[in-house]
ZADOMI-171632 format. One line per field, with one value per residue (C-alpha): residue number from 1; residue in one letter; z, y, x. Coordinates in steps of 0.1 Angstrom, whole numbers, padded with zeros to 4 digits. Layout:
// ZADOMI-171632
nr NUM | ...
rest A | ...
w Z | ...
v Y | ...
u X | ...
//
This chain:
// ZADOMI-171632
nr 1 | 2 | 3 | 4 | 5 | 6 | 7 | 8 | 9 | 10 | 11 | 12 | 13 | 14 | 15 | 16 | 17 | 18 | 19 | 20 | 21 | 22 | 23 | 24 | 25 | 26 | 27 | 28 | 29 | 30 | 31 | 32 | 33 | 34 | 35 | 36 | 37 | 38 | 39 | 40 | 41 | 42 | 43 | 44 | 45 | 46 | 47 | 48 | 49 | 50 | 51 | 52 | 53 | 54 | 55 | 56 | 57 | 58 | 59 | 60 | 61 | 62 | 63 | 64 | 65 | 66 | 67 | 68 | 69 | 70 | 71 | 72 | 73 | 74 | 75 | 76 | 77 | 78 | 79 | 80 | 81 | 82 | 83 | 84 | 85 | 86 | 87 | 88 | 89 | 90 | 91 | 92 | 93 | 94 | 95 | 96 | 97 | 98 | 99 | 100 | 101 | 102 | 103 | 104 | 105 | 106 | 107 | 108 | 109 | 110 | 111 | 112 | 113 | 114 | 115 | 116 | 117 | 118 | 119 | 120 | 121 | 122 | 123 | 124 | 125 | 126 | 127 | 128 | 129 | 130 | 131 | 132 | 133 | 134 | 135 | 136 | 137 | 138 | 139 | 140 | 141 | 142 | 143 | 144 | 145 | 146 | 147 | 148 | 149 | 150 | 151 | 152 | 153 | 154 | 155 | 156 | 157 | 158 | 159 | 160 | 161 | 162 | 163 | 164 | 165 | 166 | 167 | 168 | 169 | 170 | 171 | 172 | 173 | 174 | 175 | 176 | 177 | 178 | 179 | 180 | 181 | 182 | 183 | 184 | 185 | 186 | 187 | 188 | 189 | 190 | 191 | 192 | 193 | 194 | 195 | 196 | 197 | 198 | 199 | 200 | 201 | 202 | 203 | 204 | 205 | 206 | 207 | 208 | 209 | 210 | 211 | 212 | 213 | 214 | 215 | 216 | 217 | 218 | 219 | 220 | 221 | 222 | 223 | 224 | 225 | 226 | 227 | 228 | 229 | 230 | 231 | 232 | 233 | 234 | 235 | 236 | 237 | 238 | 239 | 240 | 241 | 242 | 243 | 244 | 245 | 246 | 247 | 248 | 249 | 250 | 251 | 252 | 253 | 254 | 255 | 256 | 257 | 258 | 259 | 260 | 261 | 262 | 263 | 264 | 265 | 266 | 267 | 268 | 269 | 270 | 271 | 272 | 273 | 274 | 275 | 276 | 277 | 278 | 279 | 280 | 281 | 282 | 283 | 284 | 285 | 286 | 287 | 288 | 289 | 290 | 291 | 292 | 293 | 294 | 295 | 296 | 297 | 298 | 299 | 300 | 301 | 302 | 303
rest M | A | K | I | L | I | S | G | G | S | G | L | V | G | K | K | L | T | A | S | L | L | N | Q | K | H | E | V | V | W | L | S | R | T | E | D | L | T | A | K | V | K | K | Y | K | I | D | L | N | A | N | Y | I | N | K | A | A | F | E | N | V | T | H | I | V | H | L | A | G | A | G | I | A | D | R | R | W | T | D | N | Y | K | K | E | I | I | Y | S | R | V | K | S | A | E | L | I | Y | N | C | I | I | S | N | R | F | P | I | K | Q | I | V | G | A | S | A | I | G | Y | Y | G | G | R | Q | S | K | N | L | I | T | E | T | S | E | P | H | D | D | F | L | S | Q | S | C | V | E | W | E | N | S | Y | K | P | F | I | N | A | N | I | P | T | S | I | V | R | I | G | V | V | L | D | K | D | G | G | A | Y | R | K | M | A | T | P | F | K | L | G | F | G | C | A | I | A | S | G | E | Q | F | F | P | W | I | H | C | T | D | V | V | G | I | F | E | H | L | L | F | K | N | T | S | P | G | V | F | N | A | V | S | P | G | T | I | T | N | S | E | F | S | K | E | L | A | K | S | F | H | K | K | I | W | L | P | N | V | P | K | A | I | L | Q | L | I | M | G | E | G | A | A | M | V | T | E | G | L | A | I | S | S | E | K | I | R | K | D | G | Y | I | F | Q | Y | P | N | I | Q | N | A | V | A | N | L | N | Q | H | V
w 0000 | -0007 | 0015 | -0001 | 0008 | -0002 | -0002 | -0001 | 0014 | 0032 | 0000 | -0017 | -0040 | -0013 | 0012 | -0013 | -0026 | 0010 | 0019 | -0012 | -0006 | 0030 | 0020 | -0002 | 0029 | 0017 | 0042 | 0037 | 0053 | 0046 | 0043 | 0061 | 0074 | 0109 | 0122 | 0140 | 0144 | 0165 | 0138 | 0120 | 0089 | 0102 | 0092 | 0088 | 0087 | 0056 | 0059 | 0026 | 0041 | 0065 | 0037 | 0060 | 0054 | 0080 | 0063 | 0086 | 0063 | 0036 | 0057 | 0038 | 0013 | -0022 | -0040 | -0038 | -0048 | -0050 | -0047 | -0026 | -0037 | -0029 | -0042 | -0077 | -0070 | -0033 | -0037 | -0062 | -0082 | -0068 | -0078 | -0044 | -0046 | -0081 | -0066 | -0038 | -0062 | -0081 | -0051 | -0031 | -0060 | -0071 | -0037 | -0023 | -0052 | -0048 | -0011 | -0018 | -0046 | -0025 | 0004 | -0019 | -0035 | -0004 | 0015 | -0015 | -0008 | -0033 | -0047 | -0073 | -0087 | -0084 | -0096 | -0096 | -0101 | -0127 | -0143 | -0176 | -0171 | -0188 | -0221 | -0210 | -0202 | -0238 | -0264 | -0295 | -0317 | -0318 | -0296 | -0271 | -0264 | -0241 | -0270 | -0274 | -0266 | -0235 | -0238 | -0227 | -0197 | -0160 | -0158 | -0184 | -0169 | -0135 | -0148 | -0170 | -0139 | -0119 | -0144 | -0148 | -0111 | -0119 | -0143 | -0117 | -0107 | -0144 | -0149 | -0119 | -0136 | -0111 | -0130 | -0129 | -0143 | -0144 | -0142 | -0158 | -0138 | -0151 | -0131 | -0103 | -0094 | -0059 | -0033 | -0005 | -0018 | -0046 | -0073 | -0075 | -0043 | -0052 | -0087 | -0078 | -0050 | -0073 | -0098 | -0071 | -0061 | -0097 | -0101 | -0121 | -0154 | -0178 | -0176 | -0202 | -0237 | -0225 | -0256 | -0238 | -0232 | -0197 | -0192 | -0160 | -0142 | -0113 | -0082 | -0082 | -0116 | -0105 | -0077 | -0101 | -0125 | -0097 | -0085 | -0121 | -0126 | -0092 | -0097 | -0132 | -0156 | -0173 | -0194 | -0173 | -0189 | -0190 | -0189 | -0191 | -0164 | -0179 | -0187 | -0222 | -0247 | -0246 | -0234 | -0233 | -0202 | -0215 | -0221 | -0186 | -0171 | -0188 | -0176 | -0141 | -0141 | -0156 | -0129 | -0103 | -0125 | -0131 | -0161 | -0169 | -0172 | -0161 | -0186 | -0186 | -0161 | -0181 | -0186 | -0175 | -0141 | -0134 | -0145 | -0121 | -0092 | -0100 | -0119 | -0141 | -0125 | -0143 | -0172 | -0153 | -0158 | -0188 | -0210 | -0217 | -0241 | -0256 | -0240 | -0249 | -0223 | -0250 | -0238 | -0203 | -0217 | -0241 | -0211 | -0197 | -0174 | -0175 | -0164 | -0138 | -0147 | -0184 | -0190 | -0172 | -0167 | -0146 | -0128 | -0116 | -0108 | -0084 | -0070 | -0065 | -0041 | -0016 | -0024
v 0000 | 0036 | 0066 | 0097 | 0133 | 0155 | 0193 | 0207 | 0176 | 0193 | 0203 | 0183 | 0163 | 0159 | 0144 | 0120 | 0109 | 0105 | 0083 | 0061 | 0057 | 0048 | 0023 | 0007 | 0005 | 0033 | 0057 | 0094 | 0126 | 0162 | 0195 | 0220 | 0256 | 0240 | 0212 | 0183 | 0152 | 0134 | 0133 | 0100 | 0117 | 0136 | 0173 | 0189 | 0226 | 0247 | 0285 | 0303 | 0337 | 0324 | 0303 | 0273 | 0237 | 0209 | 0185 | 0157 | 0155 | 0139 | 0110 | 0078 | 0095 | 0080 | 0099 | 0135 | 0150 | 0188 | 0202 | 0233 | 0267 | 0294 | 0285 | 0300 | 0304 | 0312 | 0350 | 0378 | 0383 | 0415 | 0423 | 0411 | 0379 | 0372 | 0375 | 0351 | 0326 | 0325 | 0329 | 0301 | 0276 | 0287 | 0293 | 0260 | 0241 | 0260 | 0251 | 0215 | 0214 | 0231 | 0207 | 0177 | 0188 | 0202 | 0170 | 0146 | 0129 | 0100 | 0108 | 0083 | 0103 | 0137 | 0144 | 0180 | 0197 | 0223 | 0232 | 0234 | 0272 | 0268 | 0270 | 0302 | 0314 | 0314 | 0295 | 0276 | 0249 | 0232 | 0202 | 0211 | 0187 | 0189 | 0204 | 0234 | 0268 | 0288 | 0319 | 0355 | 0359 | 0355 | 0319 | 0309 | 0331 | 0316 | 0280 | 0287 | 0300 | 0271 | 0246 | 0264 | 0258 | 0221 | 0226 | 0224 | 0189 | 0179 | 0194 | 0175 | 0142 | 0136 | 0119 | 0146 | 0145 | 0175 | 0171 | 0198 | 0193 | 0201 | 0211 | 0185 | 0170 | 0155 | 0150 | 0164 | 0198 | 0219 | 0232 | 0203 | 0209 | 0246 | 0237 | 0207 | 0224 | 0247 | 0219 | 0196 | 0223 | 0229 | 0263 | 0253 | 0268 | 0271 | 0298 | 0326 | 0313 | 0277 | 0269 | 0270 | 0236 | 0221 | 0201 | 0181 | 0151 | 0130 | 0133 | 0096 | 0098 | 0127 | 0105 | 0076 | 0096 | 0108 | 0072 | 0060 | 0086 | 0079 | 0042 | 0030 | 0057 | 0051 | 0083 | 0114 | 0145 | 0167 | 0151 | 0166 | 0153 | 0157 | 0131 | 0116 | 0132 | 0168 | 0185 | 0221 | 0239 | 0237 | 0199 | 0194 | 0215 | 0194 | 0162 | 0175 | 0186 | 0153 | 0134 | 0151 | 0145 | 0183 | 0205 | 0237 | 0265 | 0295 | 0316 | 0313 | 0333 | 0364 | 0366 | 0403 | 0394 | 0369 | 0394 | 0419 | 0394 | 0376 | 0402 | 0387 | 0353 | 0349 | 0335 | 0303 | 0296 | 0317 | 0303 | 0268 | 0246 | 0211 | 0194 | 0160 | 0132 | 0109 | 0111 | 0097 | 0070 | 0059 | 0058 | 0031 | 0049 | 0037 | 0062 | 0050 | 0078 | 0084 | 0100 | 0126 | 0104 | 0079 | 0106 | 0125 | 0093 | 0085 | 0120 | 0125 | 0096 | 0119 | 0154
u 0000 | 0011 | 0013 | -0003 | 0001 | -0029 | -0029 | -0064 | -0077 | -0106 | -0123 | -0150 | -0127 | -0101 | -0125 | -0139 | -0105 | -0092 | -0122 | -0116 | -0079 | -0084 | -0110 | -0083 | -0060 | -0036 | -0023 | -0033 | -0020 | -0029 | -0012 | -0034 | -0034 | -0041 | -0020 | -0036 | -0014 | -0040 | -0067 | -0075 | -0060 | -0030 | -0028 | 0006 | 0009 | 0015 | 0017 | 0021 | 0027 | 0054 | 0070 | 0066 | 0058 | 0062 | 0086 | 0075 | 0044 | 0066 | 0079 | 0075 | 0052 | 0054 | 0026 | 0013 | -0020 | -0021 | -0056 | -0050 | -0063 | -0088 | -0123 | -0128 | -0165 | -0164 | -0164 | -0168 | -0136 | -0122 | -0086 | -0074 | -0093 | -0080 | -0045 | -0054 | -0068 | -0035 | -0012 | -0028 | -0022 | 0012 | 0028 | 0016 | 0031 | 0063 | 0066 | 0059 | 0085 | 0112 | 0106 | 0109 | 0141 | 0158 | 0152 | 0155 | 0122 | 0117 | 0083 | 0070 | 0041 | 0024 | -0011 | -0021 | -0054 | -0062 | -0096 | -0113 | -0112 | -0078 | -0097 | -0115 | -0150 | -0163 | -0183 | -0172 | -0185 | -0151 | -0144 | -0118 | -0089 | -0058 | -0039 | -0063 | -0048 | -0057 | -0079 | -0072 | -0095 | -0089 | -0102 | -0076 | -0048 | -0053 | -0052 | -0021 | -0002 | -0015 | -0002 | 0031 | 0036 | 0040 | 0068 | 0096 | 0084 | 0084 | 0119 | 0131 | 0119 | 0092 | 0063 | 0036 | 0000 | -0023 | -0061 | -0083 | -0115 | -0150 | -0181 | -0181 | -0215 | -0218 | -0245 | -0224 | -0215 | -0203 | -0226 | -0251 | -0271 | -0275 | -0287 | -0309 | -0330 | -0350 | -0355 | -0368 | -0393 | -0404 | -0387 | -0356 | -0346 | -0317 | -0291 | -0284 | -0290 | -0289 | -0269 | -0235 | -0221 | -0220 | -0189 | -0198 | -0184 | -0196 | -0174 | -0169 | -0153 | -0130 | -0118 | -0114 | -0093 | -0070 | -0065 | -0060 | -0033 | -0017 | -0013 | -0021 | -0010 | 0024 | 0025 | 0021 | 0006 | -0024 | -0059 | -0094 | -0117 | -0152 | -0179 | -0180 | -0202 | -0214 | -0246 | -0258 | -0270 | -0305 | -0302 | -0288 | -0316 | -0343 | -0327 | -0324 | -0361 | -0372 | -0353 | -0376 | -0407 | -0409 | -0413 | -0394 | -0419 | -0398 | -0378 | -0340 | -0321 | -0309 | -0271 | -0272 | -0287 | -0260 | -0233 | -0248 | -0247 | -0214 | -0195 | -0167 | -0172 | -0206 | -0187 | -0183 | -0220 | -0231 | -0203 | -0193 | -0173 | -0176 | -0146 | -0132 | -0124 | -0111 | -0075 | -0082 | -0105 | -0077 | -0054 | -0077 | -0101 | -0137 | -0163 | -0188 | -0212 | -0208 | -0242 | -0262 | -0293 | -0274 | -0255 | -0286 | -0304 | -0276 | -0273 | -0310 | -0312 | -0295 | -0309
//
């Protein structure tokens, strides 16, 4: 069994990944802003502003998962919060790298998070793959800098994979509960034009992809983590309403209203691209929830 160090373990994906790894009898420890060495999953301190990381966290660690970073949708994108979004990702990767190199820790594999925001908050009819170029907005800029923070690991010949994660659907948190509640009550509707693509993924498959890249992948690189096939926001909305035996009768939420409420961050929901997951499937990963019907059926058992 392996020992895995996870940064950002207290987030939605981190918690689910931790539970799955523990269930498989792996050992898991976290990097955290608050240290707690008596917890079931030990938390070792990382302090970005103090340039500090407890190197004891790396003892006997063979694999690292880097998920840490300020939530992209947690707050309105002020100039200060934009800086925090980027700094929290880049600085944490820098501290992890420096600790590994200065102490010569023998890490076998690193899997780091990124996001489909790499391709920008926009719309296009073209299918987006891992070789597609980034855009020129903040979503893209933040992900480019995020991914650049992994280059030192790659240059040090540490096998490193980067996961560009789509919209994660899960019963315990994230966007799904917020989206599902109005549909369950019969007040759901599509967003903006509804024609923007909705690149989603069930949290179970996000966890599965991280585990695949940690232990089964032999060719590290960049991988999109989105469900197979493509659906629009309107199609997703109809399936979600149908899963609750409801009909959509309200007009779409106007784009201008969302921009007023969310500012620049509205692009996360008013825009969307058709993104391919072919690369990870060719690498051998089999999706447990490849279509939205099965995904919402599973999720709605708990909403």
